[in-house]
C-alpha positions as CSV (number, residue, x, y, z in Angstrom):
1,X,-8.7,5.9,-24.9
2,X,-6.1,8.0,-26.6
3,X,-6.9,9.4,-30.1
4,X,-4.3,10.2,-32.7
5,X,-6.4,13.3,-33.3
6,X,-9.2,14.6,-31.1
7,X,-12.3,15.0,-33.3
8,X,-13.5,17.9,-31.2
9,X,-10.3,20.0,-31.2
10,X,-8.0,18.8,-33.9
11,X,-10.4,18.7,-36.8
12,X,-10.2,21.9,-38.7
13,X,-13.9,22.4,-39.4
14,X,-13.4,25.7,-41.2
15,X,-10.9,24.0,-43.6
16,X,-13.3,21.1,-44.2
17,X,-16.2,23.4,-45.0
18,X,-14.0,25.2,-47.5
19,X,-12.8,21.9,-49.1
20,X,-16.3,20.5,-49.5
21,X,-17.6,23.8,-50.8
22,X,-14.8,23.8,-53.5
23,X,-15.8,20.2,-54.2
24,X,-19.3,21.4,-54.7
25,X,-18.2,23.8,-57.3
26,X,-16.6,20.9,-59.2
27,X,-19.8,19.0,-59.0
28,X,-22.0,21.9,-60.2
29,X,-19.9,22.3,-63.3
30,X,-20.8,18.8,-64.3
31,X,-24.3,19.1,-63.1
32,X,-24.8,22.0,-65.5
33,X,-23.9,19.7,-68.4
34,X,-26.6,17.1,-67.7
35,X,-28.7,18.2,-70.7
36,X,-25.8,17.3,-73.0
37,X,-25.8,13.6,-72.0
38,X,-28.1,10.7,-72.2
39,X,-28.1,8.9,-68.9
40,X,-26.1,5.7,-69.0
41,X,-24.2,3.6,-66.4
42,X,-20.6,4.5,-65.9
43,X,-20.7,7.5,-68.3
44,X,-21.6,11.1,-68.3
45,X,-21.3,13.9,-65.8
46,X,-21.8,11.9,-62.6
47,X,-19.0,9.4,-63.3
48,X,-16.6,12.2,-64.2
49,X,-17.6,14.4,-61.2
50,X,-17.2,11.4,-58.8
51,X,-13.5,10.9,-59.8
52,X,-12.6,14.6,-59.9
53,X,-14.1,15.3,-56.5
54,X,-12.6,12.3,-54.8
55,X,-9.1,13.0,-56.2
56,X,-9.4,16.6,-55.0
57,X,-10.7,15.8,-51.5
58,X,-8.3,12.8,-50.9
59,X,-5.3,14.8,-51.8
60,X,-6.2,17.6,-49.5
61,X,-7.1,15.4,-46.6
62,X,-3.9,13.4,-47.0
63,X,-1.9,16.6,-46.7
64,X,-3.8,17.9,-43.7
65,X,-4.0,14.6,-41.9
66,X,-1.0,12.5,-43.0
67,X,-1.4,10.0,-40.1
68,X,-5.0,9.1,-41.0
69,X,-6.3,6.5,-43.4
70,X,-8.5,7.8,-46.2
71,X,-11.2,5.6,-47.8
72,X,-13.2,6.8,-50.8
73,X,-15.9,5.3,-53.0
74,X,-14.0,5.6,-56.3
75,X,-10.4,4.8,-55.5
76,X,-10.6,2.8,-52.3
77,X,-7.9,3.3,-49.6
78,X,-5.2,6.0,-49.7
79,X,-2.0,4.8,-48.1
80,X,-3.3,1.3,-47.2
81,X,0.0,0.7,-45.4
82,X,-1.1,2.8,-42.4
83,X,-2.3,0.9,-39.3
84,X,-4.5,3.5,-37.8
85,X,-7.9,3.7,-36.2
86,X,-8.5,7.3,-37.5
87,X,-10.1,6.9,-40.9
88,X,-11.6,9.6,-43.2
89,X,-14.3,8.5,-45.5
90,X,-15.2,10.3,-48.7
91,X,-18.4,10.0,-50.7
92,X,-17.7,12.3,-53.7
93,X,-21.2,12.1,-55.1
94,X,-23.9,10.6,-53.1
95,X,-27.0,10.2,-55.3
96,X,-25.5,9.7,-58.8
97,X,-28.8,8.6,-60.2
98,X,-30.7,11.8,-59.3
99,X,-27.6,13.8,-60.3
100,X,-27.7,12.3,-63.8
101,X,-31.4,12.9,-63.9
102,X,-30.9,16.6,-63.2
103,X,-32.6,16.5,-59.8
104,X,-31.2,18.4,-56.8
105,X,-31.1,16.0,-53.8
106,X,-27.5,14.7,-54.1
107,X,-24.6,15.6,-52.0
108,X,-20.9,15.3,-51.1
109,X,-20.0,13.8,-47.7
110,X,-16.9,13.5,-45.6
111,X,-16.8,11.5,-42.3
112,X,-14.3,10.6,-39.6
113,X,-14.3,7.1,-38.1
114,X,-12.4,7.2,-34.8
115,X,-11.7,3.8,-33.2
116,X,-14.7,2.3,-34.9
117,X,-17.2,5.1,-34.2
118,X,-18.4,8.0,-36.4
119,X,-16.8,11.0,-34.8
120,X,-17.3,13.8,-37.4
121,X,-19.5,14.2,-40.4
122,X,-20.1,16.9,-43.0
123,X,-22.7,16.7,-45.8
124,X,-23.1,19.4,-48.5
125,X,-25.9,19.6,-51.1
126,X,-24.6,22.1,-53.6
127,X,-27.7,22.3,-55.8
128,X,-29.8,23.4,-52.8
129,X,-26.9,25.1,-50.9
130,X,-27.4,23.2,-47.7
131,X,-24.5,22.1,-45.6
132,X,-24.6,20.4,-42.2
133,X,-21.7,19.2,-40.0
134,X,-21.1,18.1,-36.4
135,X,-20.1,20.9,-34.1
136,X,-18.0,20.8,-31.0
137,X,-20.9,21.9,-28.8
138,X,-22.8,18.6,-29.3
139,X,-25.1,20.1,-31.9
140,X,-25.3,20.1,-35.7
141,X,-24.2,23.3,-37.5
142,X,-25.4,24.6,-40.9
143,X,-23.7,26.4,-43.8
144,X,-23.8,29.7,-41.8
145,X,-22.1,28.2,-38.7
146,X,-25.3,28.3,-36.7
147,X,-25.9,25.6,-34.1
148,X,-29.2,23.8,-34.8
149,X,-31.3,22.0,-32.2
150,X,-32.0,18.9,-34.2
151,X,-33.8,16.0,-32.6
152,X,-34.9,12.7,-34.1
153,X,-38.6,11.8,-34.0
154,X,-39.7,9.6,-31.1
155,X,-43.0,8.8,-32.9
156,X,-44.6,8.9,-36.3
157,X,-46.2,12.3,-35.8
158,X,-48.3,13.9,-38.5
159,X,-47.8,12.1,-41.8
160,X,-44.5,10.7,-40.7
161,X,-42.5,8.8,-43.4
162,X,-39.6,6.5,-43.8
163,X,-36.8,7.9,-46.0
164,X,-35.5,5.2,-48.3
165,X,-34.5,4.4,-51.9
166,X,-36.7,4.5,-55.0
167,X,-36.4,0.8,-55.8
168,X,-36.8,-0.5,-52.2
169,X,-40.3,-1.9,-52.8
170,X,-39.1,-4.3,-55.5
171,X,-37.3,-6.3,-52.8
172,X,-38.8,-5.4,-49.5
173,X,-42.2,-5.1,-48.0
174,X,-42.6,-2.0,-45.8
175,X,-45.7,-2.1,-43.6
176,X,-45.7,1.6,-43.1
177,X,-48.1,4.2,-44.4
178,X,-45.6,6.5,-46.1
179,X,-42.2,6.3,-47.7
180,X,-40.2,8.9,-49.6
181,X,-37.1,8.5,-51.7
182,X,-35.0,11.7,-51.6
183,X,-32.2,10.2,-53.8
184,X,-29.2,9.6,-51.6
185,X,-28.2,7.9,-48.3
186,X,-26.7,11.1,-46.9
187,X,-29.9,13.1,-47.6
188,X,-32.0,10.3,-46.1
189,X,-29.9,10.5,-42.9
190,X,-30.0,14.3,-42.8
191,X,-33.8,14.3,-43.0
192,X,-33.9,11.7,-40.3
193,X,-31.5,13.6,-38.0
194,X,-33.5,16.8,-38.3
195,X,-36.8,15.1,-37.7
196,X,-38.2,15.7,-41.3
197,X,-38.3,11.9,-41.8
198,X,-39.5,9.6,-39.0
199,X,-36.7,7.1,-39.8
200,X,-34.6,5.8,-42.7
201,X,-34.3,2.4,-44.3
202,X,-31.1,1.9,-46.2
203,X,-31.0,-1.4,-48.2
204,X,-27.3,-1.5,-49.4
205,X,-25.2,1.3,-47.9
206,X,-21.4,1.3,-47.9
207,X,-19.0,2.7,-45.3
208,X,-18.7,6.2,-46.9
209,X,-22.5,6.4,-47.2
210,X,-22.9,5.8,-43.4
211,X,-20.2,7.5,-41.4
212,X,-21.0,11.2,-42.1
213,X,-24.7,10.8,-41.6
214,X,-24.2,8.6,-38.5
215,X,-22.2,11.3,-36.9
216,X,-25.0,13.9,-37.5
217,X,-27.6,11.4,-36.4
218,X,-25.8,10.8,-33.1
219,X,-25.8,14.5,-32.4
220,X,-29.5,14.6,-32.8
221,X,-30.1,11.6,-30.4
222,X,-30.5,9.0,-33.1
223,X,-29.0,5.6,-33.7
224,X,-28.3,3.1,-36.5
225,X,-28.6,-0.7,-36.5
226,X,-29.0,-3.5,-38.9
227,X,-32.5,-4.7,-39.7
228,X,-31.8,-7.8,-37.6
229,X,-31.1,-5.6,-34.6
230,X,-27.3,-6.1,-34.7
231,X,-25.1,-3.1,-34.1
232,X,-23.1,-1.8,-37.0
233,X,-19.4,-2.8,-37.3
234,X,-18.1,0.1,-39.4
235,X,-14.6,-1.3,-39.6
236,X,-15.9,-4.5,-41.2
237,X,-17.0,-2.3,-44.2
238,X,-13.5,-1.0,-44.9
239,X,-13.2,-3.5,-47.8
240,X,-15.6,-1.3,-49.8
241,X,-18.4,-3.9,-49.9
242,X,-22.0,-3.0,-49.1
243,X,-23.4,-3.6,-45.7
244,X,-24.3,-7.3,-45.1
245,X,-27.9,-6.4,-44.4
246,X,-30.1,-3.3,-44.6
247,X,-29.6,-0.5,-42.1
248,X,-32.2,1.3,-40.0
249,X,-31.7,4.9,-38.7
250,X,-33.8,6.9,-36.3
251,X,-34.8,6.9,-32.6
252,X,-34.6,3.6,-30.7
253,X,-38.4,3.4,-30.2
254,X,-39.1,3.7,-33.9
255,X,-36.3,1.4,-34.8
256,X,-37.8,-1.3,-32.5
257,X,-41.1,-0.9,-34.3
258,X,-39.7,-0.8,-37.8
259,X,-37.8,-4.1,-37.3
260,X,-41.2,-5.8,-37.3
261,X,-42.6,-3.9,-40.2
262,X,-40.0,-4.6,-42.9
263,X,-39.6,-8.0,-44.6
264,X,-38.0,-9.4,-47.7
265,X,-40.5,-10.0,-50.6
266,X,-40.8,-13.6,-51.6
């Protein structure tokens, strides 16, 4: 298979780290204003930060990778005339609710979908100064450029939990002992990839939610699938719609178990 760009050699990781760090500065300026706003849908700092960050990242990526398609949460596809299998995804503010509530577990994420597979991912959490990205050595790297030996959990371990969303129990029954809701899909996938969470359950993710974290998860030996067991078709989500069913993330043994522990409430 011939790639338009090789994710391991042609992606300028240093440049991407700098871009997402600058995007984080934009986000933090709005995050500092939280106390001036009453939380409301579509208004306030989160909505403004979303648009500013995506405009900034999309323009820089378009300049650096003119032959790639760019898909973002706020503005959709950039240069939709391109017929390419190399697609950058942008999630300018993953975790808008916790952002607007003044909580720190939100992030900015960039992913590369190469011929239908997540090939590169970088997730930055400005409020906690954490950054993780896929490195060329088959490991995950942190904000200092160190290679991390991440590995997904193969069992529940001590007080293992499922990372999910705050409202998940309103619609789904999870027959597990512990769940936690960090606040964003990207953070859920980071925690799963590094073994902090035993697995993740994502009820309504979109393409830009999934690609960066899926790349990190793959480096840690994890996998993603729909609750029904079907594999993910990332390209089918290019229309910007949510995934057709919930997504599970983690090690295959735990995913097999979780499929039988989660059901829709009636």
